[in-house]
C-alpha positions as CSV (number, residue, x, y, z in Angstrom):
1,D,-8.0,-25.8,-2.3
2,L,-8.3,-23.9,-5.6
3,R,-5.1,-25.5,-6.9
4,A,-6.1,-29.1,-6.1
5,P,-8.4,-29.5,-9.2
6,L,-5.7,-28.0,-11.4
7,R,-3.2,-30.6,-10.1
8,S,-5.6,-33.3,-11.0
9,M,-6.1,-31.9,-14.5
10,S,-2.4,-31.5,-15.1
11,G,-1.6,-34.9,-13.6
12,Y,-4.1,-36.9,-15.6
13,S,-3.4,-35.2,-18.9
14,D,0.3,-35.9,-18.3
15,L,-0.5,-39.6,-17.6
16,L,-2.5,-39.8,-20.8
17,L,0.4,-38.4,-22.8
18,E,3.0,-40.6,-21.2
19,E,1.1,-43.9,-21.1
20,Y,-1.4,-43.8,-24.0
21,A,0.3,-41.5,-26.6
22,E,0.8,-44.4,-29.1
23,G,-3.0,-44.9,-29.2
24,L,-3.8,-41.2,-29.8
25,D,-3.7,-39.4,-33.1
26,E,-2.0,-36.1,-33.5
27,T,-5.1,-34.0,-32.9
28,A,-5.9,-35.8,-29.6
29,R,-2.3,-35.3,-28.4
30,L,-2.5,-31.6,-29.3
31,Y,-5.7,-31.3,-27.3
32,L,-4.1,-32.9,-24.3
33,E,-1.0,-30.7,-24.5
34,R,-3.3,-27.7,-24.6
35,I,-5.2,-28.9,-21.5
36,A,-1.9,-29.4,-19.7
37,S,-0.5,-26.1,-20.7
38,S,-3.7,-24.2,-19.7
39,S,-3.9,-25.9,-16.3
40,Q,-0.2,-25.0,-15.7
41,F,-0.8,-21.4,-16.6
42,L,-3.9,-21.2,-14.4
43,D,-1.9,-22.6,-11.5
44,R,0.8,-19.9,-12.0
45,L,-2.0,-17.3,-12.1
46,L,-3.4,-18.5,-8.8
47,L,0.0,-18.4,-7.2
48,D,0.5,-14.8,-8.4
49,L,-3.0,-13.9,-7.1
50,L,-2.1,-15.3,-3.7
51,A,1.2,-13.4,-3.7
52,F,-0.8,-10.2,-4.6
53,G,-3.1,-10.8,-1.7
54,R,-0.2,-11.4,0.7
55,A,1.4,-8.2,-0.5
56,A,-1.7,-6.3,0.4
57,R,-2.4,-7.9,3.8
58,L,1.0,-9.1,5.2
59,E,2.1,-7.3,8.3
60,I,5.5,-5.8,7.6
61,K,7.9,-4.2,10.0
62,L,10.0,-1.4,8.5
63,E,13.7,-1.3,9.5
64,S,17.1,-0.3,8.2
65,V,17.8,-2.5,5.1
66,S,21.0,-2.7,3.1
67,V,20.3,-2.2,-0.6
68,R,23.3,-4.3,-1.4
69,Q,21.9,-7.3,0.6
70,A,18.5,-7.0,-0.9
71,W,20.0,-6.9,-4.4
72,Q,22.2,-9.9,-3.7
73,S,19.0,-11.8,-2.7
74,A,17.3,-10.7,-6.0
75,L,20.3,-11.9,-8.0
76,M,20.2,-15.3,-6.2
77,Q,16.5,-15.6,-7.0
78,C,17.1,-15.0,-10.7
79,A,20.4,-16.9,-10.9
80,A,19.1,-19.6,-13.3
81,Q,17.5,-17.0,-15.6
82,I,20.8,-15.0,-15.6
83,D,22.8,-18.0,-16.5
84,Q,20.3,-19.1,-19.3
85,T,20.3,-15.6,-20.9
86,Q,24.1,-14.9,-20.3
87,A,23.0,-11.5,-19.1
88,R,25.5,-8.8,-18.1
89,I,24.6,-7.3,-14.7
90,E,26.1,-4.2,-13.2
91,S,25.6,-3.6,-9.4
92,P,25.6,-0.2,-7.7
93,E,28.9,1.1,-6.4
94,A,27.3,2.8,-3.5
95,A,25.5,0.7,-0.9
96,P,22.9,2.9,0.8
97,W,20.5,1.8,3.5
98,V,16.8,2.3,3.2
99,R,13.8,2.2,5.5
100,A,12.0,-0.9,4.2
101,H,11.0,-4.5,4.8
102,E,13.9,-6.6,3.5
103,A,11.9,-9.6,2.1
104,T,9.5,-7.3,0.3
105,L,12.3,-5.1,-1.2
106,S,14.2,-8.2,-2.3
107,Q,11.2,-9.7,-4.0
108,A,10.4,-6.4,-5.7
109,L,13.9,-6.1,-7.1
110,A,13.8,-9.8,-8.2
111,N,10.5,-9.2,-10.1
112,L,11.9,-6.2,-11.8
113,L,15.2,-8.0,-12.6
114,S,13.2,-11.1,-14.0
115,N,11.2,-8.8,-16.3
116,A,14.4,-7.1,-17.5
117,L,15.9,-10.5,-18.3
118,K,12.7,-11.6,-20.1
119,F,11.6,-8.7,-22.2
120,V,14.4,-8.4,-24.7
121,P,14.4,-8.9,-28.4
122,A,15.2,-12.4,-29.7
123,G,18.9,-13.0,-29.8
124,V,19.9,-10.0,-27.7
125,Q,22.0,-10.4,-24.6
126,P,20.3,-8.7,-21.7
127,K,22.3,-5.8,-20.2
128,I,21.0,-4.6,-16.8
129,K,22.3,-2.0,-14.4
130,L,21.2,-1.2,-10.9
131,S,22.2,2.2,-9.6
132,A,21.4,3.9,-6.3
133,E,21.3,7.6,-5.5
134,A,20.6,9.2,-2.1
135,R,19.0,12.7,-2.1
136,N,16.8,14.8,0.2
137,G,16.4,12.0,2.7
138,R,15.3,9.4,0.2
139,V,17.1,6.8,-2.0
140,R,16.2,6.2,-5.6
141,L,17.1,2.7,-7.0
142,S,17.1,2.6,-10.8
143,L,17.1,-0.6,-12.8
144,A,17.9,0.1,-16.5
145,D,17.8,-2.5,-19.3
146,N,18.3,-2.8,-23.0
147,G,14.9,-4.5,-23.6
148,I,12.0,-3.9,-25.9
149,G,10.7,-0.8,-24.1
150,I,7.2,0.4,-23.3
151,S,5.3,3.3,-24.9
152,A,4.5,6.2,-22.7
153,D,0.7,5.7,-22.9
154,Q,1.2,2.2,-21.3
155,H,3.4,3.2,-18.3
156,E,0.5,3.3,-15.9
157,R,-1.3,0.3,-17.4
158,I,1.5,-2.1,-16.7
159,F,1.0,-1.8,-13.0
160,R,-2.6,-2.9,-13.1
161,V,-3.6,-6.5,-12.3
162,F,-3.8,-8.8,-15.3
163,E,-2.4,-6.3,-17.7
164,R,-0.1,-8.0,-20.3
165,L,1.2,-5.8,-23.1
166,H,3.0,-8.4,-25.2
167,G,0.6,-11.3,-25.3
168,A,1.7,-14.7,-26.1
169,G,5.2,-13.5,-27.2
170,Y,6.4,-13.5,-23.5
171,A,5.3,-15.7,-20.7
172,G,3.6,-14.2,-17.6
173,T,0.3,-13.6,-15.8
174,G,0.2,-9.8,-15.7
175,I,0.3,-9.6,-11.9
176,G,4.1,-9.2,-11.1
177,L,4.3,-5.5,-11.4
178,S,1.1,-5.1,-9.4
179,I,2.7,-7.0,-6.6
180,V,5.8,-4.9,-6.8
181,R,3.9,-1.6,-6.6
182,K,1.7,-2.8,-3.8
183,G,4.8,-3.8,-1.8
184,I,6.7,-0.6,-2.4
185,E,3.7,1.6,-1.5
186,R,3.2,-0.4,1.7
187,M,6.8,0.5,2.7
188,G,6.1,4.2,2.1
189,G,7.8,4.3,-1.2
190,M,7.0,5.1,-4.8
191,I,7.7,3.3,-8.1
192,G,7.7,4.5,-11.7
193,L,9.6,4.2,-15.0
194,T,11.0,5.9,-18.0
195,S,10.8,3.9,-21.3
196,A,10.2,4.0,-25.0
197,P,9.8,1.3,-27.6
198,G,13.1,0.0,-28.8
199,E,15.1,2.0,-26.2
200,G,14.9,-0.2,-23.1
201,S,13.3,0.7,-19.8
202,C,14.4,2.1,-16.5
203,F,12.2,1.3,-13.5
204,W,12.9,3.3,-10.4
205,I,12.0,2.8,-6.7
206,E,12.2,5.5,-4.1
207,L,12.3,4.7,-0.4
208,P,13.2,6.7,2.7
209,Q,16.9,6.7,3.5
210,A,18.0,5.1,6.7
211,S,21.2,4.9,8.8
212,E,23.1,1.6,8.7
213,A,21.8,-1.0,11.1
214,P,23.8,-1.1,14.3
215,E,26.3,-3.9,14.7
216,D,25.4,-6.8,17.1
């Protein structure tokens, strides 16, 4: 229901641009393009808010989940972005199992991967490595990149809803990492990062270790 008026705004502004562009001056076309762009952004924002709400309320059943399988799902979700950026991706050699909800973990990894592909300096090929380490009954998944990095005083802020550190320079609604943290915490895990400006970032997720799922 919230999205319906936005679809009308976007649709009618697109029709005006397509069918009446010749009768509009440059300023009028600019105004219409801004209306269309703003309505599209608000639509993405509503979708992200809905996703955040689902992450907080969705009933999840924890079970043994293969990190390799969850990572492959994340790679598939980001396939177009990987191709577009010609990114170099390294996958973990070890394939531990964790106590988690597979769809939630896959989406969390996909969100982190998408950010790593996006937040790089202009003209730089993204280089991203996922590693996995089991220790003391838990598994730490670390996603390291060669991106623009984040100053230490902003490490907590980026997990808050609507927080965007880089403004118009990079697309986004400022909700993605909030969704990731909510999902990880609901699975009994933790998330954090190490990063510095110009030195890339390494986001980590810790979840309880699990034995492999029994064969059918």
